C-alpha positions in Angstrom: 4.7 -20.1 17.2 7.7 -22.3 16.1 10.9 -22.2 18.0 13.7 -20.9 15.8 16.7 -20.9 18.1 17.2 -22.4 21.5 20.9 -21.4 22.0 22.1 -19.5 24.9 21.8 -15.8 23.9 25.2 -15.2 25.5 27.0 -17.4 23.1 27.1 -17.9 19.4 26.3 -15.4 16.7 22.9 -13.7 16.3 20.6 -15.4 13.9 19.8 -13.6 10.6 16.6 -11.6 10.3 17.3 -8.7 12.7 16.0 -8.3 16.3 15.1 -11.4 18.3 11.8 -12.0 20.0 12.5 -14.0 23.2 10.1 -16.7 24.5 10.4 -19.3 27.2 11.2 -21.9 24.7 13.9 -19.9 22.9 14.2 -17.0 20.5 12.6 -15.9 17.2 13.9 -13.4 14.8 11.9 -10.4 13.8 11.4 -11.8 10.3 10.0 -15.0 11.6 7.8 -13.1 14.0 6.4 -11.1 11.0 5.9 -14.4 9.1 3.9 -15.8 12.0 1.7 -12.7 11.9 1.2 -13.1 8.1 0.1 -16.7 8.5 -2.4 -15.9 11.2 -3.8 -13.0 9.2 -4.3 -15.4 6.3 -6.2 -17.7 8.5 -8.5 -14.9 9.6 -9.0 -13.7 6.0 -10.0 -17.2 4.9 -12.4 -17.6 7.8 -14.0 -14.3 6.9 -14.3 -15.3 3.3 -16.0 -18.6 4.2 -18.5 -17.0 6.6 -19.2 -14.2 4.1 -20.1 -16.7 1.5 -22.6 -18.2 4.0 -23.9 -14.8 4.8 -24.5 -14.1 1.1 -27.3 -16.7 1.2 -28.7 -15.2 4.4 -28.9 -11.7 2.9 -32.7 -11.6 2.6 -33.5 -12.4 6.3 -30.6 -10.2 7.4 -31.9 -7.1 5.6 -35.4 -7.7 6.8 -34.2 -7.9 10.3 -32.1 -4.7 10.0 -34.9 -2.8 8.4 -37.2 -3.4 11.3 -36.2 -0.3 13.3 -37.0 1.9 10.3 -40.2 0.1 9.5 -41.3 0.5 13.1 -40.6 4.2 13.0 -42.5 4.5 9.6 -45.6 2.8 11.1 -45.7 5.4 13.9 -44.7 8.4 11.8 -46.2 7.9 8.4 -46.0 11.7 7.7 -42.2 11.7 8.3 -41.3 9.0 5.8 -41.0 9.1 2.1 -44.2 7.6 0.6 -45.3 6.5 4.0 -43.3 3.2 3.8 -40.0 1.9 4.9 -38.4 1.0 1.6 -34.8 1.8 0.9 -33.8 3.3 -2.4 -30.6 2.9 -4.4 -29.7 5.4 -7.2 -27.0 3.5 -9.1 -27.3 0.3 -11.2 -24.6 -1.5 -9.3 -25.5 -0.3 -5.9 -27.8 -3.2 -5.2 -25.0 -5.7 -5.8 -22.4 -3.7 -3.8 -24.9 -3.4 -0.9 -25.3 -7.2 -0.8 -21.6 -7.7 -1.0 -20.8 -5.3 1.8 -23.5 -6.6 4.1 -22.4 -10.2 3.5 -18.8 -9.3 4.4 -19.9 -7.3 7.5 -21.9 -10.3 8.7 -19.1 -12.6 7.9 -16.6 -10.7 10.0 -19.1 -10.9 13.0 -19.6 -14.6 12.6 -15.9 -15.3 12.3 -15.2 -13.4 15.5 -14.2 -16.6 17.5 -11.6 -17.5 14.8 -9.9 -14.1 14.6 -10.0 -13.7 18.4 -8.4 -17.1 18.8 -5.7 -16.2 16.2 -5.0 -12.9 18.0 -4.5 -14.7 21.3 -2.3 -17.4 19.8 -0.1 -14.7 18.3 0.3 -13.1 21.7 0.7 -16.4 23.6 4.4 -17.2 22.9 5.4 -14.0 24.7 3.6 -15.0 27.8 4.9 -17.1 30.7 3.9 -20.8 31.0 1.3 -20.2 33.8 -0.3 -17.4 31.7 -0.8 -19.5 28.6 -3.6 -21.4 30.4 -5.9 -18.5 29.8 -6.2 -19.1 26.0 -9.6 -20.8 26.0 -11.1 -18.6 28.7 -9.9 -15.5 26.8 -11.5 -16.6 23.6 -14.7 -17.7 25.2 -15.0 -14.4 27.2 -14.1 -12.3 24.2 -16.7 -14.0 22.1 -19.4 -13.6 24.8 -18.5 -9.9 25.3 -18.5 -9.3 21.5 -21.9 -10.8 21.2 -23.1 -8.8 24.2 -21.9 -5.6 22.6 -23.6 -6.5 19.3 -26.9 -7.2 21.2 -26.7 -3.8 23.0 -26.2 -2.1 19.7 -29.2 -3.8 18.2 -31.4 -2.8 21.1 -30.2 0.8 21.0 -30.3 1.3 17.3 -34.1 2.0 17.0 -33.9 4.9 19.5 -30.7 6.2 17.8 -32.4 6.1 14.4 -35.5 7.9 15.7 -33.4 10.6 17.2 -31.4 11.0 14.0 -34.6 11.4 11.9 -36.4 13.7 14.2 -33.4 16.0 14.9 -33.5 17.2 11.3 -36.7 19.2 12.1 -40.2 19.4 10.6 -40.8 19.2 6.9 -37.8 17.0 6.3 -38.3 13.3 5.5 -35.7 10.6 5.1 -34.9 8.9 1.8 -32.4 6.2 2.9 -30.0 4.4 0.6 -29.5 0.8 1.5 -25.7 1.0 1.6 -25.6 3.9 4.0 -28.4 2.5 6.2 -26.9 -1.0 6.5 -23.4 0.4 6.9 -24.5 2.5 9.9 -26.3 -0.5 11.4 -23.4 -2.9 11.0 -20.7 -0.5 12.0 -22.6 0.4 15.1 -22.9 -3.3 16.0 -19.2 -4.0 15.3 -18.1 -0.9 17.2 -20.1 -1.9 20.3 -18.8 -5.5 20.0 -15.1 -4.4 19.8 -15.4 -1.9 22.6 -17.0 -4.5 24.9 -13.9 -6.6 24.5 -11.6 -4.0 26.0 -12.0 -5.2 29.7 -10.0 -8.4 28.7 -7.1 -6.1 27.7 -7.1 -4.6 31.1 -7.3 -8.0 32.8 -4.5 -9.3 30.6 -2.3 -6.3 31.5 -3.0 -7.0 35.2 -2.3 -10.7 35.0 1.0 -10.2 33.2 2.1 -7.5 35.6 2.4 -4.8 33.0 -0.1 -2.6 34.7 -1.1 -3.6 38.3 -4.6 -3.1 39.5 -3.4 -0.4 41.9 -2.6 1.7 38.8 -6.0 1.2 37.3 -7.6 2.3 40.6 -5.4 5.3 40.7 -6.3 6.3 37.2 -10.1 6.3 37.7 -10.7 10.0 37.0 -8.6 10.0 33.8 -10.4 6.7 32.9 -13.8 8.4 33.0 -12.6 11.1 30.5 -11.0 8.4 28.3 -14.2 6.3 28.4 -16.3 9.3 27.4 -13.9 10.2 24.5 -13.8 6.6 23.2 -17.6 6.3 23.4 -18.1 9.5 21.5 -15.6 8.5 18.8 -16.7 4.8 18.5 -20.4 5.7 18.1 -21.1 5.9 14.4 -24.5 7.6 14.8 -23.2 10.2 17.2 -26.6 10.2 19.0 -26.9 10.5 22.8 -28.6 7.1 23.3 -25.8 5.2 21.7 -23.2 7.3 23.5 -24.8 6.5 26.9 -25.3 2.8 26.0 -21.6 2.5 25.3 -20.1 4.8 27.9 -21.9 3.4 30.9 -21.0 -0.3 30.3 -17.4 0.7 29.5 -16.9 2.3 32.9 -18.7 -0.6 34.6 -16.4 -3.0 32.8 -13.4 -0.9 33.9 -14.3 -1.4 37.6 -15.0 -5.1 37.0 -11.7 -5.6 35.2 -9.9 -4.3 38.3 -11.7 -6.7 40.5 -11.3 -9.7 38.2 -7.6 -8.9 37.6 -6.9 -8.8 41.3 -8.7 -12.1 41.9 -7.0 -13.9 39.0 -3.6 -12.6 40.0 -4.1 -14.1 43.5 
């Protein structure tokens, strides 16, 4: 973030643009702060566009991979699938194109995760102290690993979630899935798990900066359990018990680990 004004705040007139954002190097007006945010959003959008273009050409292998849970279910329950196969059916002439476009963008967002995580941290960094800025690369690396871990858990849980969603409808009812709805559920579940798995870094960052000390997190354990359950219930697109448990249990484990890591890094 560029330094706009290094004058003593006690002297001189206030620079135009409204409220100032103070950093160690000087001050930045609210307008310049918003301009910085706009520039970083543009970088993120460009990165997603580039990765989405690449994902467009990987569409075939991607949908084959995402269809595997449904195909596995169809092989085991031929009487519960339409036509005994695992084909997906679209009902509109442009739905095939929009499906490919949406899936490509979803995959592009996931692939571009290191870029938008880095831009997010660089936007926050100027407000940190000098000794706290050294966590830029560890933050991005840890966030990328945690995001990938969350996506992996979602992929492993999705087959059980899909099976539960199909069987819960009762006997005599068979699915006829549209590709847009099926792939959207699959990708949203993966992205939701990935984003939720990043939240321990927020707790650690709040501990390191002294905003919320680790003693507070330890004191808030019981409310945290309720909050974890609520977030897991809302963040699970499929609303099935398998996905809920697969999200809620790691979230609470990460909560405890964040307390420990925050204390160690603060020391």
